[in-house]
N, CA and C atoms as an extended XYZ file, in Angstrom:
348
Properties=species:S:1:pos:R:3:atomname:S:1:resname:S:1:resid:I:1 pbc="F F F"
N       145.215      -13.127       10.268 N   MET     1
C       145.509      -12.259        9.998 CA  MET     1
C       147.311      -12.430        9.191 C   MET     1
N       148.144      -12.065        8.254 N   PHE     2
C       149.397      -11.564        7.764 CA  PHE     2
C       149.360      -10.720        7.614 C   PHE     2
N       150.219      -10.285        7.873 N   LEU     3
C       151.049       -9.069        7.431 CA  LEU     3
C       151.398       -8.864        5.541 C   LEU     3
N       151.776       -8.308        5.099 N   PRO     4
C       151.751       -7.833        3.617 CA  PRO     4
C       153.147       -8.306        3.678 C   PRO     4
N       153.838       -8.654        2.358 N   VAL     5
C       155.118       -9.523        2.441 CA  VAL     5
C       155.776       -8.800        2.253 C   VAL     5
N       155.949       -7.142        1.898 N   ILE     6
C       156.695       -6.209        2.053 CA  ILE     6
C       156.791       -5.408        3.393 C   ILE     6
N       155.466       -5.364        4.318 N   VAL     7
C       155.735       -4.487        5.631 CA  VAL     7
C       156.907       -6.092        6.055 C   VAL     7
N       156.563       -6.985        6.470 N   ARG     8
C       157.028       -8.347        7.258 CA  ARG     8
C       158.310       -8.036        7.145 C   ARG     8
N       159.291       -7.948        5.291 N   ARG     9
C       160.720       -8.050        5.020 CA  ARG     9
C       161.204       -6.338        5.475 C   ARG     9
N       160.295       -5.265        5.491 N   ASN    10
C       160.171       -4.101        6.215 CA  ASN    10
C       160.821       -4.309        7.592 C   ASN    10
N       160.109       -4.831        8.109 N   ALA    11
C       159.947       -5.143       10.211 CA  ALA    11
C       161.517       -6.075       10.236 C   ALA    11
N       161.014       -7.088        9.893 N   GLU    12
C       162.121       -8.909        9.655 CA  GLU    12
C       163.737       -7.818        9.398 C   GLU    12
N       163.745       -6.485        8.964 N   ASN    13
C       165.073       -6.205        8.468 CA  ASN    13
C       165.418       -5.972        8.914 C   ASN    13
N       164.631       -4.263       10.252 N   LEU    14
C       164.553       -3.523       11.319 CA  LEU    14
C       164.847       -3.773       12.305 C   LEU    14
N       163.999       -4.874       12.553 N   LEU    15
C       163.967       -5.921       13.597 CA  LEU    15
C       165.799       -6.103       14.418 C   LEU    15
N       165.783       -6.560       12.944 N   ALA    16
C       167.274       -7.767       12.631 CA  ALA    16
C       168.476       -6.868       13.790 C   ALA    16
N       168.771       -5.238       13.132 N   GLU    17
C       169.548       -4.278       12.613 CA  GLU    17
C       169.627       -4.091       13.584 C   GLU    17
N       168.091       -3.459       14.590 N   PHE    18
C       167.951       -2.951       16.236 CA  PHE    18
C       168.683       -3.894       17.513 C   PHE    18
N       168.604       -5.195       16.857 N   CYS    19
C       168.906       -6.278       17.605 CA  CYS    19
C       170.366       -6.323       17.789 C   CYS    19
N       171.067       -6.729       16.294 N   GLU    20
C       172.872       -6.661       16.167 CA  GLU    20
C       172.653       -5.457       17.267 C   GLU    20
N       172.453       -4.412       16.869 N   ARG    21
C       173.361       -2.480       17.196 CA  ARG    21
C       173.276       -2.676       18.262 C   ARG    21
N       172.060       -3.691       19.000 N   ARG    22
C       172.524       -3.365       21.420 CA  ARG    22
C       172.211       -4.462       21.251 C   ARG    22
N       173.991       -5.150       21.486 N   SER    23
C       174.089       -6.265       22.324 CA  SER    23
C       175.303       -6.376       23.391 C   SER    23
N       175.004       -4.319       23.513 N   LEU    24
C       176.181       -4.468       25.057 CA  LEU    24
C       175.162       -3.399       25.726 C   LEU    24
N       174.496       -3.685       26.775 N   SER    25
C       174.331       -2.587       28.013 CA  SER    25
C       175.368       -2.288       27.955 C   SER    25
N       174.176       -0.738       29.033 N   PRO    26
C       175.451        0.590       29.167 CA  PRO    26
C       176.690       -0.449       30.383 C   PRO    26
N       175.749       -1.052       31.016 N   SER    27
C       176.868       -1.129       32.832 CA  SER    27
C       177.882       -2.780       32.067 C   SER    27
N       178.601       -3.337       31.199 N   GLY    28
C       179.262       -4.283       30.932 CA  GLY    28
C       178.467       -5.372       30.746 C   GLY    28
N       176.821       -4.870       30.831 N   GLU    29
C       177.041       -6.846       30.597 CA  GLU    29
C       176.252       -7.173       28.955 C   GLU    29
N       176.460       -8.515       29.125 N   GLU    30
C       176.334       -9.432       27.782 CA  GLU    30
C       174.943       -9.260       27.617 C   GLU    30
N       173.709       -8.386       26.888 N   ILE    31
C       172.747       -8.307       26.786 CA  ILE    31
C       172.607       -9.932       25.020 C   ILE    31
N       172.093      -10.413       24.674 N   ARG    32
C       171.305      -10.289       23.212 CA  ARG    32
C       169.710      -10.536       22.854 C   ARG    32
N       169.348       -9.121       21.849 N   PHE    33
C       168.327       -9.427       21.701 CA  PHE    33
C       167.847      -10.092       20.122 C   PHE    33
N       166.373      -10.602       20.685 N   THR    34
C       166.338      -11.153       19.055 CA  THR    34
C       163.871      -10.734       19.451 C   THR    34
N       163.899      -11.780       18.438 N   PHE    35
C       162.874      -11.273       17.847 CA  PHE    35
C       161.416      -12.298       16.905 C   PHE    35
N       160.659      -11.985       17.163 N   GLU    36
C       159.867      -13.507       16.620 CA  GLU    36
C       158.541      -12.440       15.777 C   GLU    36
N       158.646      -13.257       14.762 N   MET    37
C       157.322      -12.033       13.571 CA  MET    37
C       156.177      -13.781       14.151 C   MET    37
N       154.728      -13.159       14.521 N   GLU    38
C       153.315      -13.312       14.183 CA  GLU    38
C       151.928      -12.965       14.045 C   GLU    38
N       151.622      -13.251       12.932 N   GLY    39
C       150.757      -12.555       12.394 CA  GLY    39
C       151.313      -11.520       11.452 C   GLY    39
N       150.165      -10.114       13.003 N   CYS    40
C       150.164       -8.796       12.208 CA  CYS    40
C       150.782       -8.118       13.576 C   CYS    40
N       151.775       -9.410       14.133 N   ALA    41
C       152.662       -8.891       14.570 CA  ALA    41
C       154.401       -9.562       15.224 C   ALA    41
N       155.363       -8.180       15.680 N   ALA    42
C       156.350       -8.626       16.472 CA  ALA    42
C       156.775       -8.769       17.456 C   ALA    42
N       157.384       -9.256       17.981 N   THR    43
C       157.924       -9.519       19.737 CA  THR    43
C       159.459       -9.718       19.857 C   THR    43
N       159.708       -8.357       20.364 N   LEU    44
C       161.214       -7.964       20.974 CA  LEU    44
C       161.459       -8.869       22.758 C   LEU    44
N       162.378       -9.903       22.310 N   PHE    45
C       163.287      -10.773       23.405 CA  PHE    45
C       164.497       -9.825       23.911 C   PHE    45
N       164.318      -10.134       25.099 N   GLY    46
C       166.539       -9.605       25.502 CA  GLY    46
C       166.200      -10.719       25.912 C   GLY    46
N       168.272      -11.085       26.483 N   GLU    47
C       168.397      -12.289       27.088 CA  GLU    47
C       169.860      -11.751       27.704 C   GLU    47
N       170.505      -12.117       29.387 N   ARG    48
C       171.510      -11.069       29.813 CA  ARG    48
C       172.191      -12.370       30.116 C   ARG    48
N       173.151      -12.220       29.908 N   ARG    49
C       175.185      -13.396       30.579 CA  ARG    49
C       175.329      -12.320       31.155 C   ARG    49
N       175.768      -11.998       32.010 N   LEU    50
C       176.952      -11.992       33.393 CA  LEU    50
C       177.736      -12.283       32.707 C   LEU    50
N       178.373      -13.481       31.683 N   SER    51
C       179.650      -13.182       31.662 CA  SER    51
C       180.039      -14.542       30.974 C   SER    51
N       180.776      -14.453       30.198 N   PRO    52
C       181.275      -15.152       28.615 CA  PRO    52
C       180.799      -16.874       28.959 C   PRO    52
N       181.104      -16.998       30.684 N   SER    53
C       180.656      -18.753       30.391 CA  SER    53
C       179.355      -19.583       30.835 C   SER    53
N       178.877      -18.549       31.080 N   ASP    54
C       177.328      -18.669       32.174 CA  ASP    54
C       176.513      -18.762       30.522 C   ASP    54
N       175.364      -19.938       31.004 N   PRO    55
C       174.696      -19.658       29.056 CA  PRO    55
C       173.544      -19.061       29.600 C   PRO    55
N       172.659      -18.565       28.852 N   TRP    56
C       172.043      -16.709       28.328 CA  TRP    56
C       171.117      -17.158       28.937 C   TRP    56
N       170.188      -16.350       29.898 N   SER    57
C       168.747      -16.859       30.784 CA  SER    57
C       168.389      -16.978       30.011 C   SER    57
N       167.223      -17.414       30.304 N   GLN    58
C       165.738      -17.078       29.395 CA  GLN    58
C       164.992      -16.103       28.978 C   GLN    58
N       164.181      -16.301       27.632 N   ARG    59
C       164.098      -15.181       27.527 CA  ARG    59
C       162.919      -14.019       28.586 C   ARG    59
N       163.235      -13.229       28.133 N   HIS    60
C       162.146      -11.771       28.397 CA  HIS    60
C       161.401      -11.391       27.500 C   HIS    60
N       160.552      -11.096       27.515 N   PRO    61
C       159.594      -10.500       25.998 CA  PRO    61
C       160.126       -8.615       26.629 C   PRO    61
N       160.526       -7.663       25.776 N   LEU    62
C       160.570       -6.719       26.078 CA  LEU    62
C       159.122       -5.427       25.561 C   LEU    62
N       158.653       -5.979       24.329 N   ALA    63
C       157.354       -4.362       23.409 CA  ALA    63
C       157.309       -6.278       22.444 C   ALA    63
N       156.442       -5.251       22.337 N   ARG    64
C       155.505       -6.163       20.970 CA  ARG    64
C       154.904       -4.617       19.643 C   ARG    64
N       155.647       -4.714       18.995 N   PHE    65
C       154.686       -3.901       18.235 CA  PHE    65
C       153.953       -5.070       17.136 C   PHE    65
N       152.247       -3.807       16.758 N   VAL    66
C       150.847       -4.484       16.592 CA  VAL    66
C       151.565       -3.450       14.748 C   VAL    66
N       150.905       -4.341       13.812 N   PHE    67
C       149.910       -3.667       12.933 CA  PHE    67
C       148.987       -3.390       12.804 C   PHE    67
N       148.067       -2.856       12.533 N   SER    68
C       147.699       -2.618       11.970 CA  SER    68
C       146.718       -2.580       10.012 C   SER    68
N       146.409       -3.861        9.710 N   LEU    69
C       145.961       -3.918        8.524 CA  LEU    69
C       144.800       -2.481        7.576 C   LEU    69
N       144.456       -2.465        8.584 N   GLU    70
C       143.209       -0.569        8.270 CA  GLU    70
C       144.068        0.097        7.870 C   GLU    70
N       144.962        0.533        9.216 N   LEU    71
C       144.791        1.696        9.099 CA  LEU    71
C       146.696        1.482        8.744 C   LEU    71
N       148.153        0.738        8.418 N   GLY    72
C       148.341        0.882        7.694 CA  GLY    72
C       149.927        1.002        9.012 C   GLY    72
N       149.659        0.837       10.419 N   GLN    73
C       150.335        1.611       11.145 CA  GLN    73
C       150.706        0.822       12.021 C   GLN    73
N       151.640        0.831       12.973 N   TRP    74
C       152.418        0.580       13.706 CA  TRP    74
C       152.092        0.767       15.153 C   TRP    74
N       152.265       -0.079       15.814 N   SER    75
C       151.920        0.125       17.365 CA  SER    75
C       152.579       -0.289       18.408 C   SER    75
N       153.148        0.214       19.424 N   LEU    76
C       154.373       -0.056       20.668 CA  LEU    76
C       153.353       -0.753       21.281 C   LEU    76
N       153.980       -1.357       22.235 N   HIS    77
C       153.213       -2.244       23.473 CA  HIS    77
C       154.410       -2.673       24.125 C   HIS    77
N       154.143       -2.157       25.342 N   TYR    78
C       154.916       -3.058       27.388 CA  TYR    78
C       154.316       -3.958       27.834 C   TYR    78
N       154.357       -4.769       28.107 N   ARG    79
C       154.044       -5.617       29.627 CA  ARG    79
C       154.127       -4.826       30.702 C   ARG    79
N       153.276       -4.867       31.519 N   ASP    80
C       152.554       -4.325       32.030 CA  ASP    80
C       153.800       -5.677       34.007 C   ASP    80
N       153.156       -5.438       35.386 N   SER    81
C       153.340       -5.934       36.113 CA  SER    81
C       152.878       -7.446       35.690 C   SER    81
N       152.024       -7.683       35.499 N   SER    82
C       150.930       -8.169       35.800 CA  SER    82
C       151.218       -9.034       34.278 C   SER    82
N       152.394       -9.225       33.192 N   GLY    83
C       152.145       -9.547       31.990 CA  GLY    83
C       151.729       -9.140       31.177 C   GLY    83
N       149.982       -8.324       31.196 N   ARG    84
C       149.237       -8.512       30.149 CA  ARG    84
C       150.431       -7.156       29.351 C   ARG    84
N       149.936       -7.142       27.688 N   TRP    85
C       150.626       -6.145       26.843 CA  TRP    85
C       149.334       -4.486       27.309 C   TRP    85
N       150.147       -3.254       27.565 N   CYS    86
C       149.344       -2.615       27.538 CA  CYS    86
C       150.361       -1.783       26.493 C   CYS    86
N       149.256       -0.900       25.800 N   PHE    87
C       149.643        0.542       24.861 CA  PHE    87
C       150.847        0.883       25.413 C   PHE    87
N       151.796        1.670       24.251 N   TYR    88
C       152.111        2.616       24.554 CA  TYR    88
C       152.171        4.064       24.611 C   TYR    88
N       151.900        4.803       25.272 N   LEU    89
C       150.784        5.604       25.574 CA  LEU    89
C       152.641        6.975       24.942 C   LEU    89
N       153.202        7.075       25.337 N   ASN    90
C       154.575        8.086       24.583 CA  ASN    90
C       154.801        8.028       23.485 C   ASN    90
N       154.533        7.059       22.336 N   ALA    91
C       154.976        7.428       21.314 CA  ALA    91
C       152.986        6.597       20.133 C   ALA    91
N       152.130        7.173       19.707 N   GLY    92
C       151.587        6.180       19.221 CA  GLY    92
C       151.612        6.530       17.977 C   GLY    92
N       150.833        5.160       17.478 N   PRO    93
C       150.472        4.640       16.224 CA  PRO    93
C       151.361        5.346       15.214 C   PRO    93
N       152.265        5.427       14.218 N   CYS    94
C       152.910        5.459       13.317 CA  CYS    94
C       152.919        4.207       12.010 C   CYS    94
N       153.425        5.619       11.047 N   LEU    95
C       153.465        4.062        9.828 CA  LEU    95
C       155.069        4.002        9.699 C   LEU    95
N       156.122        4.509       10.193 N   ASP    96
C       157.132        3.727       10.893 CA  ASP    96
C       157.688        3.028       11.851 C   ASP    96
N       158.175        2.035       11.566 N   LEU    97
C       158.392        1.126       13.061 CA  LEU    97
C       160.030        1.556       13.274 C   LEU    97
N       160.314        2.561       12.378 N   GLY    98
C       161.609        2.427       12.584 CA  GLY    98
C       161.844        3.537       14.131 C   GLY    98
N       160.531        4.282       14.073 N   LYS    99
C       160.065        5.538       14.664 CA  LYS    99
C       159.997        5.518       16.267 C   LYS    99
N       159.256        3.733       16.046 N   LEU   100
C       158.786        3.415       16.827 CA  LEU   100
C       160.713        2.321       17.425 C   LEU   100
N       160.395        2.384       17.450 N   LEU   101
C       162.370        1.471       17.688 CA  LEU   101
C       163.415        2.121       18.419 C   LEU   101
N       162.673        3.589       17.777 N   ARG   102
C       164.190        4.535       18.168 CA  ARG   102
C       163.123        5.211       20.124 C   ARG   102
N       161.734        4.857       19.718 N   HIS   103
C       160.525        5.597       21.173 CA  HIS   103
C       161.906        4.617       22.294 C   HIS   103
N       161.832        3.303       21.387 N   LEU   104
C       161.999        2.188       22.755 CA  LEU   104
C       163.087        2.019       22.743 C   LEU   104
N       164.290        2.462       22.102 N   ALA   105
C       165.520        2.707       22.225 CA  ALA   105
C       165.605        3.589       23.500 C   ALA   105
N       165.118        4.364       23.365 N   GLU   106
C       165.227        6.048       24.925 CA  GLU   106
C       164.643        5.109       25.646 C   GLU   106
N       164.050        4.713       25.340 N   ASP   107
C       162.509        3.857       26.824 CA  ASP   107
C       162.544        5.348       28.027 C   ASP   107
N       161.964        6.251       27.700 N   PRO   108
C       162.151        7.254       29.125 CA  PRO   108
C       161.207        7.097       30.455 C   PRO   108
N       160.599        6.416       29.948 N   LEU   109
C       159.638        6.711       30.805 CA  LEU   109
C       160.197        4.892       31.534 C   LEU   109
N       161.104        4.104       31.311 N   GLY   110
C       161.101        2.473       31.707 CA  GLY   110
C       160.820        0.933       31.763 C   GLY   110
N       159.161        1.247       30.973 N   VAL   111
C       159.220        0.304       30.822 CA  VAL   111
C       159.343       -0.585       29.875 C   VAL   111
N       161.264       -0.798       29.741 N   PHE   112
C       161.392       -1.785       28.346 CA  PHE   112
C       162.564       -2.518       28.758 C   PHE   112
N       162.836       -2.451       30.739 N   GLN   113
C       163.698       -2.526       30.623 CA  GLN   113
C       164.310       -4.343       30.562 C   GLN   113
N       165.356       -5.263       30.740 N   LEU   114
C       165.502       -6.283       30.526 CA  LEU   114
C       165.916       -7.100       32.458 C   LEU   114
N       163.989       -6.943       33.002 N   ASN   115
C       165.072       -7.521       34.303 CA  ASN   115
C       164.756       -8.841       34.661 C   ASN   115
N       165.107       -9.150       35.401 N   ASP   116
C       165.740      -10.727       35.776 CA  ASP   116
C       164.319      -11.529       35.616 C   ASP   116
């Protein structure tokens, strides 16, 4: 199954803007965010570089957004300690991917952290 073109383009624009805005962590470490679209899902990845001379570390999946074609809504998922994707209960499915990106940015439960 594939996303409708307008939904996919909107998601790509929102995710690209999110990745561009969040280039530095509060501690001053250099962080790079990227994303990949596959079918009805978008996965957000993070990479850390501790100094400008270091190469980017391996990509770490941080969050997954899944679009339900039946409901026309996005849901937000995080990876648990076993590496499985779990539904993020603090933000229910919604039409607005931007709203879920705001939940991810706020991360009150600390589940979307870039771990080593």
